[in-house]
C-alpha positions in Angstrom: -18.8 -27.1 -2.3 -21.1 -28.5 0.3 -19.1 -31.7 0.7 -15.8 -29.8 1.5 -14.4 -29.1 4.9 -12.7 -25.8 5.9 -9.4 -26.1 7.6 -8.0 -23.2 9.6 -4.8 -23.1 11.7 -5.3 -21.1 15.0 -2.5 -20.0 17.3 -2.8 -19.9 21.1 -4.8 -17.1 22.7 -8.3 -17.1 24.3 -9.6 -14.1 22.4 -9.8 -14.2 18.6 -12.5 -11.9 17.3 -11.3 -12.1 13.7 -11.9 -15.9 13.8 -15.3 -15.4 15.3 -16.4 -13.1 12.4 -14.5 -15.2 9.8 -16.7 -18.2 10.9 -19.8 -16.1 10.7 -18.8 -15.1 7.1 -18.0 -18.7 6.1 -21.2 -20.1 7.6 -23.3 -17.5 5.7 -21.4 -17.6 2.3 -19.4 -20.8 1.8 -21.4 -24.1 1.5 -19.3 -26.6 3.5 -19.5 -29.8 5.5 -17.5 -29.0 8.6 -14.9 -26.6 10.0 -11.7 -28.1 11.3 -9.4 -26.1 13.7 -5.7 -27.2 13.8 -3.4 -26.0 16.6 -5.4 -24.3 19.3 -9.2 -24.2 20.0 -10.4 -21.0 21.8 -12.8 -21.7 24.7 -15.7 -20.0 23.1 -15.6 -22.2 20.0 -17.7 -25.3 19.6 -19.2 -27.6 16.9 -15.9 -28.0 15.0 -13.4 -30.7 14.4 -10.2 -30.2 16.3 -6.6 -31.4 15.7 -4.3 -30.1 18.5 -0.7 -29.4 17.6 2.3 -28.4 19.7 3.1 -24.7 19.2 5.4 -23.8 22.1 8.9 -22.7 21.0 8.1 -23.0 17.2 7.9 -20.2 14.7 4.5 -19.3 13.2 5.7 -20.7 9.9 6.6 -24.1 11.4 3.3 -24.1 13.3 1.2 -23.7 10.1 3.3 -26.2 8.3 2.8 -28.7 11.0 -0.9 -27.9 11.0 -1.1 -28.4 7.3 0.7 -31.7 7.5 -1.7 -33.0 10.1 -4.7 -31.9 8.1 -3.5 -33.6 5.0 -2.9 -36.9 6.9 -6.3 -36.9 8.6 -8.7 -39.5 7.2 -11.6 -37.4 8.7 -11.0 -34.2 6.7 -12.4 -34.1 3.2 -10.1 -34.3 0.2 -9.9 -31.8 -1.2 -10.5 -29.1 1.5 -10.6 -25.4 1.7 -7.6 -24.0 3.5 -8.3 -20.6 5.3 -6.9 -18.4 7.9 -8.6 -16.7 10.8 -8.4 -13.3 9.2 -10.1 -14.2 5.9 -13.7 -13.1 5.4 -16.1 -14.1 2.6 -18.5 -11.2 2.1 -21.0 -12.6 -0.4 -22.3 -16.1 -1.3 -20.1 -18.3 -3.3 -21.3 -21.3 -5.5 -17.6 -22.4 -5.9 -14.3 -21.2 -4.7 -12.2 -19.7 -7.6 -8.5 -20.5 -7.9 -6.7 -17.2 -7.4 -3.1 -16.1 -7.5 -1.1 -12.9 -7.0 1.0 -12.9 -10.2 4.6 -13.8 -10.6 6.7 -14.3 -7.4 9.3 -12.0 -8.8 6.8 -9.1 -8.8 5.7 -9.8 -5.3 9.3 -10.1 -4.2 10.0 -6.7 -5.6 7.1 -5.3 -3.6 8.3 -6.7 -0.3 12.0 -5.9 -1.0 11.2 -2.2 -1.4 9.4 -2.2 2.0 10.9 -4.7 4.3 13.3 -7.6 4.7 13.3 -10.5 7.1 12.3 -14.2 7.3 9.1 -13.8 5.2 11.0 -12.3 2.2 13.8 -14.8 2.6 11.3 -17.6 2.5 9.7 -16.2 -0.6 13.1 -16.1 -2.3 14.0 -19.6 -1.2 10.6 -21.0 -2.3 11.0 -19.3 -5.7 14.5 -20.9 -6.1 13.1 -24.3 -5.1 10.4 -24.0 -7.7 12.9 -23.0 -10.4 14.8 -26.2 -9.5 11.6 -28.1 -10.2 11.3 -26.6 -13.6 9.0 -23.6 -12.9 11.1 -20.8 -14.3 8.6 -18.0 -13.5 6.4 -19.3 -10.6 3.2 -17.7 -9.5 2.6 -16.5 -6.0 -0.4 -17.9 -4.2 0.2 -15.9 -1.0 -3.2 -14.3 -1.0 -5.5 -13.8 2.0 -8.3 -15.8 0.5 -9.2 -19.5 0.9 -7.4 -22.0 -1.2 -8.7 -25.3 -2.4 -6.1 -28.0 -1.4 -5.7 -31.5 -2.7 -4.1 -33.6 0.0 -1.5 -35.5 -2.1 -0.5 -32.3 -3.8 0.0 -30.4 -0.7 2.0 -33.3 1.0 4.2 -33.3 -2.1 4.8 -29.6 -1.7 5.6 -29.9 2.0 8.0 -32.8 1.3 9.7 -30.9 -1.6 10.3 -27.8 0.7 11.0 -29.7 3.9 14.5 -28.1 4.2 13.1 -24.6 4.1 12.3 -23.1 7.5 10.0 -20.5 5.9 8.3 -22.4 3.1 5.6 -20.5 1.3 3.3 -23.4 1.3 0.5 -22.0 -0.9 3.0 -21.0 -3.5 4.8 -24.3 -3.5 1.5 -26.2 -3.7 0.0 -23.9 -6.4 3.0 -24.3 -8.8 3.9 -28.0 -8.1 0.2 -29.0 -8.5 -0.2 -26.6 -11.5 -3.5 -25.3 -10.3 -3.4 -22.2 -12.5 -6.1 -19.6 -11.6 -6.9 -16.0 -12.1 -4.8 -13.1 -11.0 -6.1 -10.6 -8.3 -4.5 -8.1 -6.0 -4.3 -9.1 -2.4 -7.3 -8.2 -0.3 -5.5 -7.6 3.0 -6.5 -4.2 4.5 -3.7 -2.8 6.6 -5.1 0.6 7.5 -8.0 2.1 9.4 -9.3 4.3 6.6 -12.3 3.8 4.4 -10.5 3.3 1.1 -10.3 -0.4 0.2 -11.8 -2.5 -2.5 -15.5 -3.4 -1.7 -16.2 -5.0 -5.1 -14.4 -8.3 -4.2 -16.1 -11.1 -2.3 -13.0 -11.4 -0.1 -11.6 -9.3 2.6 -8.8 -9.7 5.2 -7.6 -7.6 8.1 -4.8 -6.9 10.5 -5.8 -7.0 14.2 -5.8 -3.1 14.3 -7.7 -2.6 11.1 -10.3 -5.1 12.3 -10.7 -3.6 15.7 -10.4 0.1 14.9 -10.7 0.4 11.1 -13.6 1.0 8.7 -13.0 -2.5 7.2 -13.6 -4.0 10.6 -16.8 -2.1 11.1 -18.0 -3.2 7.7 -17.3 -6.9 8.6 -19.0 -6.7 12.0 -22.0 -4.9 10.6 -22.4 -7.5 7.9 -22.4 -10.4 10.3 -24.1 -9.3 13.5 -25.5 -12.7 14.4 -23.5 -15.4 16.2 -22.7 -18.5 14.1 -23.5 -22.1 15.2 -19.8 -22.4 16.0 -20.0 -20.0 19.0 -20.7 -21.2 22.4 -20.9 -17.6 23.8 -22.4 -14.6 22.0 -19.8 -12.0 22.9 -19.2 -9.5 20.2 
């Protein structure tokens, strides 16, 4: 993986401690060539490639779609690249990035429909319907909080196919249209402060509260106490 770049969209805000520790985990455990930030670069961050994007007045879904489109069109970013978010942590060394999915979209949809509604669930349903139109009768969900290996032409095709959806599930559209396959896992996002979460996986993800106040956040901070080469200040 050493010739791959890591691309991460970042929204505006000067403090992003999850990103700080995500970078520490990637530097320690993912062989890569360079990290690219799309969107906003926090003032403490250095040594990365940067593609600024306009975010004012846009939804977070539109922001990340725009960031992805810019990354795929950049001639400086590797093809393929690893697409990650600032709340994704890699807890042990990887020789290669596995392709992972969450199971059928219909099952993930049932999970969310029993707990909440809103634009995310609507986008899931609309993305599923789009994929059915493209011949994927029972599409898989790739909406996991783990890095995803992205081929630029495949992702641009997915974005173009879903251009009319305001909440396109990009990972899922790409994974099915590009037929990347993969292994099924449960999502690694830890939503709570308690000590009960899966520690056997090499991947973890947090909410701001579970990172700041939870046991999972303490584990991550303890695992990566040293500043990465991407930090221009050593604040913890």
